[in-house]
N, C-alpha and C positions, 0 to 999 in steps of 0.2 A: 488288936490285930491287927498288924500292919496292912497297907494299901501296896496294889503295883502302881510300882511310876514307868517312868516311860523305860527305861536300861529294862526293868523286868516284860514290860508289854514285847521290847522287840524280840526280846532273849524265846517268848509266849510263840510271835509272828514266823520266826526263826524255824522254830521246830517244828511247824507247821507245814511251813516251805521244807524240812526236809520231808516229813511223812509224805503231803503232795510226791514231792518228785520222786520218789524210791516206788512209791505206786506206780508213777506215769512211767519212770524205769524197767520196771514190769511189765507193762503192756510192751512198753517199743521191744524191748528185746525177745519178744514174740513174732514183731515185724523184722521187716528187711532191711531197715532205712539206718544207715548207722550215724548220721547227721543227731536226730533228736537223740541219740544215745552218748553219744558225745557232749552235746548242750548239756543233755540232763547231768551230766556228770560235773562237767564243771559249772554248770549252776549249785549242784550239790556243795564242792568245791569253796566257793565263793561264799556260800548258806552258812559254812560253815569257817571261814574266816570273819565273816560279819558276828557270829557269836560272839566268839573266841576277842573282836574288836569292840564286842559290848559289854563282854565282860571285865576285859582288862582293861579299859577304857583306851585305846587304841585309835584316836581318829584319824588315822591313814585306812585302816581297816576298814573302818567304816565308810568313806568317801569312796574305798573301793565298791562297799558292798553294795552303798545308792547307786554309783555309775552302772556298774552289771546291770544293775537291776530295769532300771532306763532299757538297756539292753534287752534284759528278758520280754519285760514287755512286749516291746517291739518284734521279739522271736514270735512271742506264744500270737501275738495279734496278727503274725504271716499264717503260724499253723492253721488258726480258728478261719481264716480268711483261704486257705489255700483248700481244706479237708470239706469247707461250705459248698466251695464249685466246684469240687472233685465231684461229689455225691457217690460212685459206687467205685470203689476199692476191691483189690483182693484180696484183704484182710477177712477177717472173722472175728467177728463183734459175739457176746455170752450167748449159748441157749443155738445158735446156728449149726443148719442140719447140712455140710460139705456132701455133695456127690461128684463123683468122678464119673467125665462124662468121657468113655473108651474112641480111642484112635478116630479122633477130631481132629478134621482139618485144619484148624481154625488156629493149632497151636506149633508150633518150632519140635523138632524132632527130640528136643533135651526137658522139653515141658509139657504138665500136662491140663487141659482144660476140667475145671469145676463149677458147677454149681452147687448155691448158696443160697438156703430158703430157712426161713421160720423165726429168726434173729430176733431177742431180745430187744437187743438198742443194736444198732448197726454201727460198726466200727469209727463211723466218722464223728457219729456222735459223741462216741465217748472220748474223743480226741479232743473236741471242741469242746467238751467240760472241764477234761482237766485242763485244758489251755485258758479256759477264762478263770477258773480256779486259779491257777500258776497267776492272772493278768491281777485277781483281785488282792490277791496274798503281796506279790509283788507292788500294787498301787500301796496297800497298807503301811510296807515293810519301808517302802522308799518315805512315805513321812513321818514316819518313827525315827529312819534311820539319821535325816538329818535334823529331828529333834534332836535324838541325843547328841548328834555331835554339835549341836551346838549348844547345848548345856554341857560339855567336854569343854568348848574354848572358852566357854563363859567362867567355867570353875576354874581356867586355866590363867585366866586376866586376872583373875579376884584372889587370886593365890598367894599368900604373903610369906615372900622371901624371906629368912633370917630376920624378924622383926624388922619391914620395909617401909616403907611409905605409907602405909593406911591407915586410917584414923585410930585405930585398935589399939597400937602401938605404944607405947609409950615412949613419952617427949618430955622432955624436964623443963619446965617453967622454966621461961628466963625472964632475967633479973634487968634487962636495957635494951633499949632498942639496938642497939650497937655491939655487935660482934667483936668481944677482944682477941685478938691472938697472943697467944703464950707458947713459949717455946718448949718443948719437949723435955728439952735436958738443960743444964745450966753447965758453960761455958767454965771448966775451972781445972 
């Protein structure tokens, strides 16, 4: 039975990131903010490049993936802080009962006032949990991307180019301490 090495673990982490990003994308499409939707889409693209770089041994893709994960942790940390400070949002969580308030003076003419009650989980907490999961996966992804990239670079450094200069290549024994030069052809 085989064991899962760093490459295998990184692919699993990337797959978990894709599932979490797709789940988050569905919830973000329910809202009205386009920046998180675009950020999720970009994240999905970079994670796919990370999987490709891991499977195809492409160091530059892994470096791009690792750098993106640093940005992604920053973005998700901002989202966590934003939603925890805002408090009540106009978005609805699961189990919420939305009641429109007709003829309210608080809303402009093209908007409606609603009341929301009975939520199982407020929308901001769904965003915070989703962002925390993204940060958790990104931290593990960053560590494994750096590890796998180091292994790739070490393997490139140890590669024997056409029987090159490593200790495993054949070297005929030398007869004397001097190397005598001999012509390749005799003049004649």
